[in-house]
C-alpha positions, 0 to 999 in steps of 0.5 A: 366453569366445572364443579369440583369433585373435592379431589383436585387429582380425580379433577385432573383425570385420574382414576379415583382409587388412583387420586384419593391415594394421591390426595392422602399421601399430598395431605400427610405431607402438608402437614409435615412441612407445617409442622417442621417448618413450625419449628424453626430449625436446621435441616439437619436437627430436624433429621436428628430429630427424625431419625433420618437423613438431611435429604429426607428433610428436604425433600419434605420441604420440596414437596417430592411427594413422590419419593414418599410412602403414605408408611412413611409419612405416617411413621414420619408424623408419628416421630414428629408427635403428630397424631393420625387419625384416618377417616373412611366415608 
């Protein structure tokens, strides 16, 4: 048994800086996906609300995190009415 570092990507062997960025993107896309699912609307309705093509909503719902930058995820969360807070430790 191995004790986790607290970042699954670092545990999988990614460099610490890369693992930190990957974890940040995962956290953001999960928050966005939860918010969109909570609304219970069709993908096209969500796309219209956020001002993006329906395919972008599909990518969020299918967890295609590699297609999004941190900046883009923060912007989409903002458009969805969510506040993103950053903590550095």
